[in-house]
PQR file with spaces between the fields and no chain letter, atoms N, CA, C, O and H, PARSE charges and radii, in Angstrom:
ATOM       1  N    UNK     1      40.830   -2.586   -4.576 -0.4000 1.5000
ATOM       2  CA   UNK     1      40.227   -2.750   -6.226 -0.0000 2.0000
ATOM       3  C    UNK     1      40.178   -1.113   -6.438  0.5500 1.7000
ATOM       4  O    UNK     1      39.922   -0.369   -5.491 -0.5500 1.4000
ATOM       5  N    UNK     2      40.426   -0.659   -7.666 -0.4000 1.5000
ATOM       6  CA   UNK     2      40.568    0.893   -7.960 -0.0000 2.0000
ATOM       7  C    UNK     2      39.102    1.078   -8.421  0.5500 1.7000
ATOM       8  O    UNK     2      38.237    0.214   -8.557 -0.5500 1.4000
ATOM       9  H    UNK     2      40.633   -1.264   -8.435  0.4000 1.0000
ATOM      10  N    UNK     3      39.034    2.361   -8.621 -0.4000 1.5000
ATOM      11  CA   UNK     3      37.420    2.952   -9.142 -0.0000 2.0000
ATOM      12  C    UNK     3      37.558    2.281  -10.477  0.5500 1.7000
ATOM      13  O    UNK     3      36.516    1.778  -10.897 -0.5500 1.4000
ATOM      14  H    UNK     3      39.737    3.063   -8.510  0.4000 1.0000
ATOM      15  N    UNK     4      38.689    2.160  -11.279 -0.4000 1.5000
ATOM      16  CA   UNK     4      38.523    1.886  -12.848 -0.0000 2.0000
ATOM      17  C    UNK     4      38.033    0.310  -12.940  0.5500 1.7000
ATOM      18  O    UNK     4      37.211   -0.233  -13.678 -0.5500 1.4000
ATOM      19  H    UNK     4      39.535    2.569  -10.938  0.4000 1.0000
ATOM      20  N    UNK     5      38.746   -0.118  -12.050 -0.4000 1.5000
ATOM      21  CA   UNK     5      38.585   -1.961  -11.724 -0.0000 2.0000
ATOM      22  C    UNK     5      36.981   -1.866  -11.496  0.5500 1.7000
ATOM      23  O    UNK     5      36.306   -2.384  -12.385 -0.5500 1.4000
ATOM      24  H    UNK     5      39.414    0.324  -11.451  0.4000 1.0000
ATOM      25  N    UNK     6      36.327   -1.299  -10.471 -0.4000 1.5000
ATOM      26  CA   UNK     6      35.021   -1.503  -10.325 -0.0000 2.0000
ATOM      27  C    UNK     6      34.458   -1.525  -11.464  0.5500 1.7000
ATOM      28  O    UNK     6      33.986   -2.538  -11.981 -0.5500 1.4000
ATOM      29  H    UNK     6      36.876   -0.878   -9.749  0.4000 1.0000
ATOM      30  N    UNK     7      34.463   -0.142  -12.062 -0.4000 1.5000
ATOM      31  CA   UNK     7      33.640    0.188  -13.058 -0.0000 2.0000
ATOM      32  C    UNK     7      33.809   -1.058  -14.372  0.5500 1.7000
ATOM      33  O    UNK     7      32.856   -1.410  -15.067 -0.5500 1.4000
ATOM      34  H    UNK     7      34.847    0.681  -11.643  0.4000 1.0000
ATOM      35  N    UNK     8      35.340   -1.650  -14.526 -0.4000 1.5000
ATOM      36  CA   UNK     8      35.348   -2.573  -15.616 -0.0000 2.0000
ATOM      37  C    UNK     8      34.202   -3.448  -15.260  0.5500 1.7000
ATOM      38  O    UNK     8      33.168   -3.536  -15.923 -0.5500 1.4000
ATOM      39  H    UNK     8      36.115   -1.365  -13.961  0.4000 1.0000
ATOM      40  N    UNK     9      34.570   -4.348  -13.720 -0.4000 1.5000
ATOM      41  CA   UNK     9      33.863   -5.336  -13.451 -0.0000 2.0000
ATOM      42  C    UNK     9      32.313   -5.429  -13.243  0.5500 1.7000
ATOM      43  O    UNK     9      31.547   -6.372  -13.045 -0.5500 1.4000
ATOM      44  H    UNK     9      35.410   -4.277  -13.181  0.4000 1.0000
ATOM      45  N    UNK    10      32.164   -4.120  -13.363 -0.4000 1.5000
ATOM      46  CA   UNK    10      30.226   -3.809  -13.309 -0.0000 2.0000
ATOM      47  C    UNK    10      29.892   -4.164  -14.928  0.5500 1.7000
ATOM      48  O    UNK    10      29.092   -5.005  -15.338 -0.5500 1.4000
ATOM      49  H    UNK    10      32.787   -3.354  -13.524  0.4000 1.0000
ATOM      50  N    UNK    11      30.667   -3.352  -15.639 -0.4000 1.5000
ATOM      51  CA   UNK    11      30.526   -3.588  -17.055 -0.0000 2.0000
ATOM      52  C    UNK    11      30.752   -4.886  -17.638  0.5500 1.7000
ATOM      53  O    UNK    11      30.065   -5.076  -18.642 -0.5500 1.4000
ATOM      54  H    UNK    11      31.317   -2.669  -15.306  0.4000 1.0000
ATOM      55  N    UNK    12      31.459   -5.771  -17.331 -0.4000 1.5000
ATOM      56  CA   UNK    12      31.521   -7.070  -17.695 -0.0000 2.0000
ATOM      57  C    UNK    12      30.085   -7.995  -17.294  0.5500 1.7000
ATOM      58  O    UNK    12      29.446   -8.739  -18.038 -0.5500 1.4000
ATOM      59  H    UNK    12      32.017   -5.617  -16.515  0.4000 1.0000
ATOM      60  N    UNK    13      29.850   -7.673  -15.916 -0.4000 1.5000
ATOM      61  CA   UNK    13      28.678   -8.418  -15.397 -0.0000 2.0000
ATOM      62  C    UNK    13      27.538   -7.776  -16.144  0.5500 1.7000
ATOM      63  O    UNK    13      26.696   -8.573  -16.559 -0.5500 1.4000
ATOM      64  H    UNK    13      30.369   -7.068  -15.312  0.4000 1.0000
ATOM      65  N    UNK    14      27.360   -6.646  -16.371 -0.4000 1.5000
ATOM      66  CA   UNK    14      26.221   -6.359  -17.367 -0.0000 2.0000
ATOM      67  C    UNK    14      26.070   -6.880  -18.721  0.5500 1.7000
ATOM      68  O    UNK    14      24.982   -7.062  -19.268 -0.5500 1.4000
ATOM      69  H    UNK    14      28.043   -5.999  -16.033  0.4000 1.0000
ATOM      70  N    UNK    15      27.393   -7.147  -19.316 -0.4000 1.5000
ATOM      71  CA   UNK    15      27.458   -7.715  -20.477 -0.0000 2.0000
ATOM      72  C    UNK    15      27.206   -9.306  -20.675  0.5500 1.7000
ATOM      73  O    UNK    15      26.735   -9.870  -21.662 -0.5500 1.4000
ATOM      74  H    UNK    15      28.277   -6.999  -18.871  0.4000 1.0000
ATOM      75  N    UNK    16      27.743   -9.976  -19.212 -0.4000 1.5000
ATOM      76  CA   UNK    16      27.576  -11.409  -19.214 -0.0000 2.0000
ATOM      77  C    UNK    16      25.735  -11.519  -19.105  0.5500 1.7000
ATOM      78  O    UNK    16      25.117  -12.278  -19.851 -0.5500 1.4000
ATOM      79  H    UNK    16      28.126   -9.518  -18.410  0.4000 1.0000
ATOM      80  N    UNK    17      25.145  -10.773  -18.224 -0.4000 1.5000
ATOM      81  CA   UNK    17      23.937  -10.762  -17.979 -0.0000 2.0000
ATOM      82  C    UNK    17      23.411  -10.919  -18.959  0.5500 1.7000
ATOM      83  O    UNK    17      22.919  -11.993  -19.304 -0.5500 1.4000
ATOM      84  H    UNK    17      25.647  -10.156  -17.618  0.4000 1.0000
ATOM      85  N    UNK    18      23.398   -9.477  -19.872 -0.4000 1.5000
ATOM      86  CA   UNK    18      22.745   -9.274  -21.304 -0.0000 2.0000
ATOM      87  C    UNK    18      22.815  -10.679  -22.147  0.5500 1.7000
ATOM      88  O    UNK    18      21.754  -11.118  -22.590 -0.5500 1.4000
ATOM      89  H    UNK    18      23.797   -8.604  -19.592  0.4000 1.0000
ATOM      90  N    UNK    19      23.927  -11.333  -22.360 -0.4000 1.5000
ATOM      91  CA   UNK    19      24.225  -12.415  -23.222 -0.0000 2.0000
ATOM      92  C    UNK    19      23.252  -13.561  -22.761  0.5500 1.7000
ATOM      93  O    UNK    19      22.592  -14.159  -23.611 -0.5500 1.4000
ATOM      94  H    UNK    19      24.789  -10.976  -21.999  0.4000 1.0000
ATOM      95  N    UNK    20      23.152  -13.880  -21.404 -0.4000 1.5000
ATOM      96  CA   UNK    20      22.538  -14.699  -20.969 -0.0000 2.0000
ATOM      97  C    UNK    20      21.270  -14.883  -21.228  0.5500 1.7000
ATOM      98  O    UNK    20      20.773  -15.911  -21.689 -0.5500 1.4000
ATOM      99  H    UNK    20      23.689  -13.395  -20.714  0.4000 1.0000
ATOM     100  N    UNK    21      20.533  -13.555  -20.839 -0.4000 1.5000
ATOM     101  CA   UNK    21      19.174  -12.948  -21.214 -0.0000 2.0000
ATOM     102  C    UNK    21      18.633  -13.353  -22.933  0.5500 1.7000
ATOM     103  O    UNK    21      17.521  -13.723  -23.311 -0.5500 1.4000
ATOM     104  H    UNK    21      20.937  -12.720  -20.464  0.4000 1.0000
ATOM     105  N    UNK    22      19.803  -13.129  -23.670 -0.4000 1.5000
ATOM     106  CA   UNK    22      19.520  -13.378  -25.182 -0.0000 2.0000
ATOM     107  C    UNK    22      19.616  -14.806  -25.324  0.5500 1.7000
ATOM     108  O    UNK    22      18.832  -15.295  -26.138 -0.5500 1.4000
ATOM     109  H    UNK    22      20.706  -12.829  -23.363  0.4000 1.0000
ATOM     110  N    UNK    23      20.453  -15.648  -24.676 -0.4000 1.5000
ATOM     111  CA   UNK    23      20.258  -16.748  -25.143 -0.0000 2.0000
ATOM     112  C    UNK    23      19.213  -17.360  -24.497  0.5500 1.7000
ATOM     113  O    UNK    23      18.821  -18.368  -25.085 -0.5500 1.4000
ATOM     114  H    UNK    23      21.090  -15.251  -24.015  0.4000 1.0000
ATOM     115  N    UNK    24      18.623  -17.086  -23.468 -0.4000 1.5000
ATOM     116  CA   UNK    24      17.354  -17.576  -23.029 -0.0000 2.0000
ATOM     117  C    UNK    24      16.170  -17.212  -23.974  0.5500 1.7000
ATOM     118  O    UNK    24      15.359  -18.081  -24.292 -0.5500 1.4000
ATOM     119  H    UNK    24      18.942  -16.267  -22.990  0.4000 1.0000
ATOM     120  N    UNK    25      16.058  -15.832  -24.458 -0.4000 1.5000
ATOM     121  CA   UNK    25      15.157  -15.796  -25.291 -0.0000 2.0000
ATOM     122  C    UNK    25      15.196  -16.422  -26.378  0.5500 1.7000
ATOM     123  O    UNK    25      14.123  -16.926  -26.708 -0.5500 1.4000
ATOM     124  H    UNK    25      16.716  -15.126  -24.199  0.4000 1.0000
ATOM     125  N    UNK    26      16.138  -16.588  -27.123 -0.4000 1.5000
ATOM     126  CA   UNK    26      16.497  -17.424  -28.416 -0.0000 2.0000
ATOM     127  C    UNK    26      16.229  -18.893  -28.094  0.5500 1.7000
ATOM     128  O    UNK    26      16.080  -19.631  -29.068 -0.5500 1.4000
ATOM     129  H    UNK    26      17.010  -16.179  -26.855  0.4000 1.0000
ATOM     130  N    UNK    27      16.155  -19.372  -27.001 -0.4000 1.5000
ATOM     131  CA   UNK    27      15.744  -20.938  -26.566 -0.0000 2.0000
ATOM     132  C    UNK    27      14.265  -20.948  -26.605  0.5500 1.7000
ATOM     133  O    UNK    27      13.554  -21.826  -27.095 -0.5500 1.4000
ATOM     134  H    UNK    27      16.276  -18.773  -26.210  0.4000 1.0000
ATOM     135  N    UNK    28      13.894  -19.844  -26.018 -0.4000 1.5000
ATOM     136  CA   UNK    28      12.351  -19.905  -26.039 -0.0000 2.0000
ATOM     137  C    UNK    28      11.545  -19.614  -27.117  0.5500 1.7000
ATOM     138  O    UNK    28      10.380  -19.981  -27.271 -0.5500 1.4000
ATOM     139  H    UNK    28      14.471  -19.131  -25.620  0.4000 1.0000
ATOM     140  N    UNK    29      12.372  -18.779  -28.031 -0.4000 1.5000
ATOM     141  CA   UNK    29      11.765  -18.554  -29.352 -0.0000 2.0000
ATOM     142  C    UNK    29      11.739  -19.602  -30.148  0.5500 1.7000
ATOM     143  O    UNK    29      10.888  -19.789  -31.018 -0.5500 1.4000
ATOM     144  H    UNK    29      13.318  -18.482  -27.906  0.4000 1.0000
ATOM     145  N    UNK    30      12.875  -20.496  -29.830 -0.4000 1.5000
ATOM     146  CA   UNK    30      13.124  -22.105  -30.882 -0.0000 2.0000
ATOM     147  C    UNK    30      12.102  -22.815  -30.291  0.5500 1.7000
ATOM     148  O    UNK    30      11.576  -23.593  -31.087 -0.5500 1.4000
ATOM     149  H    UNK    30      13.567  -20.344  -29.123  0.4000 1.0000
ATOM     150  N    UNK    31      11.586  -22.829  -29.081 -0.4000 1.5000
ATOM     151  CA   UNK    31      10.792  -23.816  -28.384 -0.0000 2.0000
ATOM     152  C    UNK    31       9.326  -23.375  -28.925  0.5500 1.7000
ATOM     153  O    UNK    31       8.672  -24.275  -29.452 -0.5500 1.4000
ATOM     154  H    UNK    31      12.013  -22.197  -28.435  0.4000 1.0000
ATOM     155  N    UNK    32       8.759  -22.122  -28.854 -0.4000 1.5000
ATOM     156  CA   UNK    32       7.780  -21.418  -29.432 -0.0000 2.0000
ATOM     157  C    UNK    32       7.571  -22.081  -30.780  0.5500 1.7000
ATOM     158  O    UNK    32       6.451  -22.505  -31.067 -0.5500 1.4000
ATOM     159  H    UNK    32       9.290  -21.390  -28.426  0.4000 1.0000
ATOM     160  N    UNK    33       8.788  -22.214  -31.788 -0.4000 1.5000
ATOM     161  CA   UNK    33       8.377  -22.221  -33.073 -0.0000 2.0000
ATOM     162  C    UNK    33       8.523  -23.944  -33.597  0.5500 1.7000
ATOM     163  O    UNK    33       8.228  -24.356  -34.719 -0.5500 1.4000
ATOM     164  H    UNK    33       9.697  -21.869  -31.556  0.4000 1.0000
ATOM     165  N    UNK    34       9.070  -24.792  -32.422 -0.4000 1.5000
ATOM     166  CA   UNK    34       8.657  -26.082  -32.468 -0.0000 2.0000
ATOM     167  C    UNK    34       7.116  -26.527  -31.942  0.5500 1.7000
ATOM     168  O    UNK    34       6.556  -27.553  -32.328 -0.5500 1.4000
ATOM     169  H    UNK    34       9.310  -24.457  -31.511  0.4000 1.0000
ATOM     170  N    UNK    35       6.698  -25.830  -31.253 -0.4000 1.5000
ATOM     171  CA   UNK    35       5.245  -26.080  -30.780 -0.0000 2.0000
ATOM     172  C    UNK    35       4.554  -25.930  -31.997  0.5500 1.7000
ATOM     173  O    UNK    35       3.881  -26.867  -32.427 -0.5500 1.4000
ATOM     174  H    UNK    35       7.153  -24.997  -30.939  0.4000 1.0000
ATOM     175  N    UNK    36       4.655  -24.670  -32.714 -0.4000 1.5000
ATOM     176  CA   UNK    36       3.941  -24.234  -33.916 -0.0000 2.0000
ATOM     177  C    UNK    36       3.861  -25.246  -34.773  0.5500 1.7000
ATOM     178  O    UNK    36       2.800  -25.719  -35.181 -0.5500 1.4000
ATOM     179  H    UNK    36       5.201  -23.909  -32.365  0.4000 1.0000
ATOM     180  N    UNK    37       5.489  -25.792  -35.224 -0.4000 1.5000
ATOM     181  CA   UNK    37       5.313  -26.422  -36.391 -0.0000 2.0000
ATOM     182  C    UNK    37       4.899  -27.814  -36.108  0.5500 1.7000
ATOM     183  O    UNK    37       4.836  -28.656  -37.004 -0.5500 1.4000
ATOM     184  H    UNK    37       6.351  -25.408  -34.892  0.4000 1.0000
ATOM     185  N    UNK    38       4.594  -28.082  -34.780 -0.4000 1.5000
ATOM     186  CA   UNK    38       4.149  -29.532  -34.644 -0.0000 2.0000
ATOM     187  C    UNK    38       2.594  -29.663  -34.452  0.5500 1.7000
ATOM     188  O    UNK    38       1.962  -30.680  -34.166 -0.5500 1.4000
ATOM     189  H    UNK    38       4.644  -27.398  -34.053  0.4000 1.0000
ATOM     190  N    UNK    39       2.140  -28.422  -34.671 -0.4000 1.5000
ATOM     191  CA   UNK    39       0.471  -28.483  -34.523 -0.0000 2.0000
ATOM     192  C    UNK    39      -0.085  -27.542  -33.382  0.5500 1.7000
ATOM     193  O    UNK    39      -1.203  -27.043  -33.509 -0.5500 1.4000
ATOM     194  H    UNK    39       2.653  -27.596  -34.903  0.4000 1.0000
ATOM     195  N    UNK    40       0.524  -27.351  -32.509 -0.4000 1.5000
ATOM     196  CA   UNK    40      -0.296  -26.543  -31.237 -0.0000 2.0000
ATOM     197  C    UNK    40      -0.661  -25.303  -31.750  0.5500 1.7000
ATOM     198  O    UNK    40       0.161  -24.551  -32.274 -0.5500 1.4000
ATOM     199  H    UNK    40       1.433  -27.757  -32.405  0.4000 1.0000
ATOM     200  N    UNK    41      -2.107  -24.983  -31.607 -0.4000 1.5000
ATOM     201  CA   UNK    41      -2.666  -23.871  -32.173 -0.0000 2.0000
ATOM     202  C    UNK    41      -1.949  -22.696  -31.369  0.5500 1.7000
ATOM     203  O    UNK    41      -1.459  -22.636  -30.242 -0.5500 1.4000
ATOM     204  H    UNK    41      -2.775  -25.594  -31.181  0.4000 1.0000
ATOM     205  N    UNK    42      -2.107  -21.681  -32.538 -0.4000 1.5000
ATOM     206  CA   UNK    42      -1.176  -20.272  -32.314 -0.0000 2.0000
ATOM     207  C    UNK    42      -1.984  -19.636  -31.299  0.5500 1.7000
ATOM     208  O    UNK    42      -1.283  -18.673  -30.987 -0.5500 1.4000
ATOM     209  H    UNK    42      -2.505  -21.730  -33.454  0.4000 1.0000
ATOM     210  N    UNK    43      -3.089  -19.581  -30.552 -0.4000 1.5000
ATOM     211  CA   UNK    43      -3.551  -19.198  -29.776 -0.0000 2.0000
ATOM     212  C    UNK    43      -3.651  -19.683  -28.532  0.5500 1.7000
ATOM     213  O    UNK    43      -3.745  -18.857  -27.625 -0.5500 1.4000
ATOM     214  H    UNK    43      -3.659  -20.363  -30.805  0.4000 1.0000
ATOM     215  N    UNK    44      -3.653  -20.907  -28.251 -0.4000 1.5000
ATOM     216  CA   UNK    44      -2.838  -21.416  -27.102 -0.0000 2.0000
ATOM     217  C    UNK    44      -1.111  -20.996  -26.698  0.5500 1.7000
ATOM     218  O    UNK    44      -0.628  -20.746  -25.594 -0.5500 1.4000
ATOM     219  H    UNK    44      -3.576  -21.578  -28.988  0.4000 1.0000
ATOM     220  N    UNK    45      -0.533  -21.033  -27.888 -0.4000 1.5000
ATOM     221  CA   UNK    45       0.791  -20.519  -27.850 -0.0000 2.0000
ATOM     222  C    UNK    45       0.761  -19.183  -27.260  0.5500 1.7000
ATOM     223  O    UNK    45       1.387  -18.903  -26.238 -0.5500 1.4000
ATOM     224  H    UNK    45      -0.925  -21.236  -28.785  0.4000 1.0000
ATOM     225  N    UNK    46       0.095  -18.430  -27.852 -0.4000 1.5000
ATOM     226  CA   UNK    46       0.106  -16.960  -27.314 -0.0000 2.0000
ATOM     227  C    UNK    46      -0.210  -16.684  -25.646  0.5500 1.7000
ATOM     228  O    UNK    46       0.318  -16.002  -24.767 -0.5500 1.4000
ATOM     229  H    UNK    46      -0.414  -18.657  -28.682  0.4000 1.0000
ATOM     230  N    UNK    47      -1.223  -17.488  -25.719 -0.4000 1.5000
ATOM     231  CA   UNK    47      -1.686  -17.439  -24.238 -0.0000 2.0000
ATOM     232  C    UNK    47      -0.775  -18.030  -23.228  0.5500 1.7000
ATOM     233  O    UNK    47      -0.823  -17.626  -22.067 -0.5500 1.4000
ATOM     234  H    UNK    47      -1.652  -18.041  -26.433  0.4000 1.0000
ATOM     235  N    UNK    48       0.018  -18.921  -23.576 -0.4000 1.5000
ATOM     236  CA   UNK    48       0.925  -19.397  -22.708 -0.0000 2.0000
ATOM     237  C    UNK    48       2.300  -18.721  -22.814  0.5500 1.7000
ATOM     238  O    UNK    48       3.065  -18.744  -21.850 -0.5500 1.4000
ATOM     239  H    UNK    48       0.057  -19.249  -24.520  0.4000 1.0000
ATOM     240  N    UNK    49       2.573  -18.219  -23.778 -0.4000 1.5000
ATOM     241  CA   UNK    49       4.053  -17.260  -23.795 -0.0000 2.0000
ATOM     242  C    UNK    49       3.880  -16.076  -23.435  0.5500 1.7000
ATOM     243  O    UNK    49       4.725  -15.485  -22.762 -0.5500 1.4000
ATOM     244  H    UNK    49       1.952  -18.200  -24.561  0.4000 1.0000
ATOM     245  N    UNK    50       2.579  -15.444  -23.884 -0.4000 1.5000
ATOM     246  CA   UNK    50       2.581  -13.973  -23.900 -0.0000 2.0000
ATOM     247  C    UNK    50       3.170  -13.507  -25.232  0.5500 1.7000
ATOM     248  O    UNK    50       3.153  -12.289  -25.408 -0.5500 1.4000
ATOM     249  H    UNK    50       1.893  -15.924  -24.431  0.4000 1.0000
ATOM     250  N    UNK    51       3.497  -13.988  -25.843 -0.4000 1.5000
ATOM     251  CA   UNK    51       3.944  -13.343  -27.569 -0.0000 2.0000
ATOM     252  C    UNK    51       2.706  -13.003  -28.054  0.5500 1.7000
ATOM     253  O    UNK    51       1.629  -13.555  -27.826 -0.5500 1.4000
ATOM     254  H    UNK    51       3.511  -14.977  -25.701  0.4000 1.0000
ATOM     255  N    UNK    52       3.055  -11.610  -29.056 -0.4000 1.5000
ATOM     256  CA   UNK    52       1.888  -11.413  -29.661 -0.0000 2.0000
ATOM     257  C    UNK    52       1.957  -12.163  -30.904  0.5500 1.7000
ATOM     258  O    UNK    52       2.906  -12.888  -31.201 -0.5500 1.4000
ATOM     259  H    UNK    52       3.929  -11.161  -29.240  0.4000 1.0000
ATOM     260  N    UNK    53       0.889  -11.961  -31.649 -0.4000 1.5000
ATOM     261  CA   UNK    53       0.814  -12.572  -32.984 -0.0000 2.0000
ATOM     262  C    UNK    53       1.726  -11.947  -34.335  0.5500 1.7000
ATOM     263  O    UNK    53       1.859  -12.459  -35.447 -0.5500 1.4000
ATOM     264  H    UNK    53       0.118  -11.371  -31.408  0.4000 1.0000
ATOM     265  N    UNK    54       2.218  -10.832  -33.879 -0.4000 1.5000
ATOM     266  CA   UNK    54       3.194  -10.138  -34.779 -0.0000 2.0000
ATOM     267  C    UNK    54       4.547  -10.860  -34.371  0.5500 1.7000
ATOM     268  O    UNK    54       5.326  -10.970  -35.318 -0.5500 1.4000
ATOM     269  H    UNK    54       2.110  -10.417  -32.976  0.4000 1.0000
ATOM     270  N    UNK    55       5.008  -11.393  -33.117 -0.4000 1.5000
ATOM     271  CA   UNK    55       5.979  -11.912  -32.535 -0.0000 2.0000
ATOM     272  C    UNK    55       6.177  -13.082  -33.299  0.5500 1.7000
ATOM     273  O    UNK    55       7.175  -13.313  -33.982 -0.5500 1.4000
ATOM     274  H    UNK    55       4.375  -11.303  -32.348  0.4000 1.0000
ATOM     275  N    UNK    56       5.109  -13.871  -33.148 -0.4000 1.5000
ATOM     276  CA   UNK    56       4.922  -15.082  -33.416 -0.0000 2.0000
ATOM     277  C    UNK    56       5.308  -15.224  -35.032  0.5500 1.7000
ATOM     278  O    UNK    56       6.171  -16.001  -35.439 -0.5500 1.4000
ATOM     279  H    UNK    56       4.299  -13.683  -32.593  0.4000 1.0000
ATOM     280  N    UNK    57       4.612  -14.444  -35.782 -0.4000 1.5000
ATOM     281  CA   UNK    57       4.780  -14.500  -37.287 -0.0000 2.0000
ATOM     282  C    UNK    57       6.024  -14.446  -37.440  0.5500 1.7000
ATOM     283  O    UNK    57       6.594  -15.396  -37.978 -0.5500 1.4000
ATOM     284  H    UNK    57       3.911  -13.813  -35.451  0.4000 1.0000
ATOM     285  N    UNK    58       6.921  -13.040  -36.893 -0.4000 1.5000
ATOM     286  CA   UNK    58       8.504  -13.103  -37.161 -0.0000 2.0000
ATOM     287  C    UNK    58       9.301  -14.209  -36.861  0.5500 1.7000
ATOM     288  O    UNK    58      10.474  -14.171  -37.234 -0.5500 1.4000
ATOM     289  H    UNK    58       6.458  -12.269  -36.456  0.4000 1.0000
ATOM     290  N    UNK    59       8.983  -14.964  -36.396 -0.4000 1.5000
ATOM     291  CA   UNK    59       9.338  -16.329  -36.134 -0.0000 2.0000
ATOM     292  C    UNK    59       9.625  -16.957  -37.281  0.5500 1.7000
ATOM     293  O    UNK    59      10.816  -17.226  -37.435 -0.5500 1.4000
ATOM     294  H    UNK    59       8.030  -14.995  -36.094  0.4000 1.0000
ATOM     295  N    UNK    60       8.940  -17.247  -38.066 -0.4000 1.5000
ATOM     296  CA   UNK    60       9.096  -17.729  -39.666 -0.0000 2.0000
ATOM     297  C    UNK    60       9.374  -17.006  -40.754  0.5500 1.7000
ATOM     298  O    UNK    60       9.492  -17.528  -41.862 -0.5500 1.4000
ATOM     299  H    UNK    60       7.973  -17.029  -37.941  0.4000 1.0000
ATOM     300  N    UNK    61       9.554  -15.275  -40.459 -0.4000 1.5000
ATOM     301  CA   UNK    61      10.398  -14.519  -41.478 -0.0000 2.0000
ATOM     302  C    UNK    61      11.712  -14.986  -41.534  0.5500 1.7000
ATOM     303  O    UNK    61      12.149  -15.045  -42.683 -0.5500 1.4000
ATOM     304  H    UNK    61       9.458  -14.851  -39.558  0.4000 1.0000
ATOM     305  N    UNK    62      12.402  -15.302  -40.737 -0.4000 1.5000
ATOM     306  CA   UNK    62      13.708  -15.362  -40.843 -0.0000 2.0000
ATOM     307  C    UNK    62      14.017  -16.825  -41.413  0.5500 1.7000
ATOM     308  O    UNK    62      15.164  -17.059  -41.794 -0.5500 1.4000
ATOM     309  H    UNK    62      12.047  -15.254  -39.804  0.4000 1.0000
ATOM     310  N    UNK    63      13.218  -17.632  -41.470 -0.4000 1.5000
ATOM     311  CA   UNK    63      13.755  -19.087  -41.479 -0.0000 2.0000
ATOM     312  C    UNK    63      13.891  -19.163  -43.018  0.5500 1.7000
ATOM     313  O    UNK    63      13.242  -18.476  -43.807 -0.5500 1.4000
ATOM     314  H    UNK    63      12.287  -17.442  -41.160  0.4000 1.0000
ATOM     315  N    UNK    64      14.850  -20.118  -43.348 -0.4000 1.5000
ATOM     316  CA   UNK    64      15.301  -20.202  -44.951 -0.0000 2.0000
ATOM     317  C    UNK    64      13.924  -20.545  -45.948  0.5500 1.7000
ATOM     318  O    UNK    64      14.055  -20.646  -47.168 -0.5500 1.4000
ATOM     319  H    UNK    64      15.377  -20.676  -42.707  0.4000 1.0000
């Protein structure tokens, strides 16, 4: 494998990892949103997830 191919492969792997991490984050935020919508106390959600109050509020700013 040439040096250029190795560099390209590293870039592809980093891109894939970033995509996976973003999908996992979106899935987690979706779960948090559902917990809050179904009546779980926001303080409990913050303690369990480690999200700040600002992060939790931002979940509802993007909703239609």
